C-alpha positions as CSV (number, residue, x, y, z in Angstrom):
1,M,-19.3,-11.7,5.0
2,K,-16.5,-9.5,6.0
3,P,-14.2,-10.6,8.8
4,W,-15.0,-7.7,11.1
5,M,-18.8,-8.4,10.6
6,R,-18.1,-12.0,11.7
7,T,-16.3,-10.8,14.8
8,V,-19.2,-8.5,15.7
9,A,-21.8,-11.3,15.1
10,V,-19.8,-13.7,17.4
11,I,-19.5,-11.1,20.0
12,L,-23.3,-10.4,19.9
13,L,-23.9,-14.1,20.0
14,A,-21.7,-14.5,23.0
15,L,-23.3,-11.5,24.7
16,G,-26.7,-13.2,24.2
17,L,-25.4,-16.4,25.7
18,V,-24.0,-14.6,28.6
19,A,-27.2,-12.7,29.2
20,C,-29.0,-16.1,29.3
21,A,-26.6,-17.7,31.7
22,S,-27.4,-17.7,35.4
23,T,-25.2,-15.7,37.7
24,K,-24.4,-16.4,41.3
25,A,-24.1,-13.7,43.8
26,T,-20.9,-14.4,45.8
27,V,-19.2,-12.3,48.4
28,T,-15.5,-12.2,47.9
29,D,-12.6,-10.8,49.9
30,P,-11.8,-7.3,48.5
31,N,-8.1,-8.0,49.1
32,A,-8.1,-11.3,47.2
33,P,-6.7,-11.2,43.6
34,K,-9.3,-10.7,40.9
35,T,-9.0,-13.9,39.0
36,P,-12.1,-15.4,37.4
37,A,-12.9,-18.6,39.1
38,S,-15.4,-20.1,36.7
39,D,-15.6,-20.6,33.0
40,A,-18.5,-18.2,32.8
41,E,-16.5,-15.5,34.6
42,L,-13.5,-16.0,32.3
43,F,-15.9,-15.8,29.3
44,E,-17.5,-12.6,30.7
45,A,-14.1,-11.1,31.4
46,G,-13.0,-11.8,27.9
47,L,-16.1,-10.2,26.5
48,K,-15.6,-7.1,28.7
49,A,-12.0,-6.9,27.4
50,L,-13.3,-7.0,23.9
51,E,-16.0,-4.3,24.6
52,G,-13.4,-2.1,26.3
53,G,-11.3,-1.9,23.2
54,G,-8.1,-0.2,24.4
55,G,-6.4,-0.3,21.0
56,S,-4.6,-3.6,20.5
57,E,-4.4,-4.2,24.2
58,G,-8.1,-5.1,24.6
59,P,-8.3,-7.8,21.9
60,A,-5.0,-9.2,23.1
61,K,-6.2,-9.4,26.7
62,A,-9.5,-10.9,25.5
63,R,-7.7,-13.5,23.4
64,N,-5.6,-14.5,26.4
65,M,-8.7,-14.9,28.5
66,F,-10.5,-17.0,25.9
67,A,-7.4,-19.1,25.4
68,E,-7.2,-19.6,29.2
69,L,-10.8,-20.7,29.2
70,T,-10.2,-23.3,26.5
71,L,-7.2,-24.7,28.4
72,T,-8.6,-24.5,31.9
73,Y,-12.1,-25.6,31.2
74,P,-12.0,-27.9,28.1
75,E,-15.5,-29.3,29.0
76,S,-17.2,-25.9,29.4
77,R,-20.1,-25.0,27.2
78,W,-18.2,-21.7,26.4
79,V,-15.2,-23.5,24.9
80,R,-16.5,-23.7,21.4
81,V,-17.5,-20.0,21.3
82,A,-14.2,-19.0,23.0
83,E,-12.2,-21.0,20.3
84,I,-14.2,-19.3,17.5
85,I,-13.5,-15.8,19.1
86,V,-9.8,-16.7,19.4
87,R,-9.7,-17.7,15.8
88,L,-11.5,-14.5,14.8
89,L,-9.2,-12.4,16.8
90,D,-6.2,-14.1,15.2
91,D,-7.7,-13.5,11.8
92,Q,-8.4,-9.9,12.6
93,E,-4.7,-9.4,13.7
94,R,-3.5,-11.0,10.5
95,L,-5.8,-8.8,8.4
96,I,-4.6,-5.7,10.2
97,E,-1.0,-6.7,9.6
98,S,-1.9,-7.4,5.9
99,I,-3.6,-4.0,5.6
100,Q,-0.5,-2.3,7.1
101,T,1.8,-4.1,4.7
102,D,-0.4,-3.3,1.8
103,A,-0.6,0.3,2.8
104,K,3.2,0.5,3.0
105,T,3.6,-1.2,-0.4
106,A,1.0,1.2,-1.9
107,S,2.8,4.2,-0.5
108,E,6.2,2.9,-1.8
109,A,4.6,2.3,-5.2
110,A,3.1,5.8,-5.2
111,A,6.5,7.3,-4.4
112,G,8.1,5.2,-7.2
113,A,5.4,6.5,-9.6
114,R,6.0,10.1,-8.6
115,R,9.8,9.6,-9.1
116,L,9.2,8.0,-12.5
117,Q,6.9,10.9,-13.4
118,R,9.5,13.4,-12.5
119,E,12.1,11.5,-14.5
120,N,9.8,11.4,-17.4
121,E,9.2,15.1,-17.3
122,Q,12.9,15.8,-17.1
123,L,13.5,13.5,-20.1
124,R,10.8,15.4,-22.1
125,K,12.4,18.7,-21.3
126,E,15.8,17.4,-22.4
127,M,14.2,15.9,-25.6
128,N,12.6,19.3,-26.4
129,Q,15.9,21.1,-25.9
130,V,17.7,18.6,-28.2
131,R,14.9,18.9,-30.8
132,E,15.2,22.7,-30.8
133,R,19.0,22.5,-31.1
134,L,18.6,20.1,-34.0
135,Q,16.1,22.4,-35.7
136,T,18.5,25.3,-35.4
137,E,21.4,23.2,-36.7
138,L,19.3,21.9,-39.5
139,G,18.4,25.4,-40.5
140,T,22.0,26.4,-40.5
141,L,23.0,23.4,-42.5
142,Q,20.3,24.0,-45.1
143,Q,21.5,27.6,-45.5
144,E,25.1,26.4,-45.9
145,N,23.9,23.8,-48.4
146,E,22.1,26.4,-50.4
147,Q,25.2,28.6,-50.3
148,L,27.4,25.7,-51.5
149,R,25.0,25.1,-54.4
150,K,25.2,28.7,-55.4
151,D,29.0,28.6,-55.1
152,L,29.1,25.4,-57.1
153,K,26.9,26.9,-59.8
154,L,29.2,30.0,-59.9
155,L,32.3,27.8,-60.2
156,K,30.7,25.9,-63.1
157,E,30.0,29.2,-64.9
158,L,33.5,30.4,-64.2
159,E,34.9,27.1,-65.5
160,I,32.8,27.4,-68.6
161,Q,34.0,31.0,-69.1
162,L,37.6,30.0,-68.5
163,H,37.3,27.2,-71.0
164,Q,35.9,29.6,-73.6
165,R,38.7,32.0,-73.0
166,N,41.2,29.3,-73.4
167,R,39.7,28.4,-76.7
168,T,39.7,31.9,-78.0
169,T,43.2,32.5,-76.9
170,R,44.5,29.5,-78.8
């Protein structure tokens, strides 16, 4: 099961438990600070923070509320679920960080691959230029070699003629 699916399942379970819990209608002073007084109120406030989203702010706020619930009301029936949600939120945060790190690594690897590909193409172009230059030089050397063979053959014939003349003149 994927981590985000577990988070959703726990949230749905928690919502179901909250829906089954009895609520008390209390009248509070509107000027009093809005701090949840009971474990159920802390739990509900944590769930509302999760539902509200708010980027990374919502889960962080919810995590703090669930952590406060576990510390303030260690005997509450909501503590076990709150601990699980805190663990899931921590796992989710680590996964997000891991995904971001992996994405950064992947983009760096892609940039390196593009750089290597450009270098490879440049080396291929240089190799082709060297190959063409060598082909031209080889052709020139073959022509010079052929000319030298002809000249050598001509020199041998001249030497033979010179040797024959020297014989006749003696």
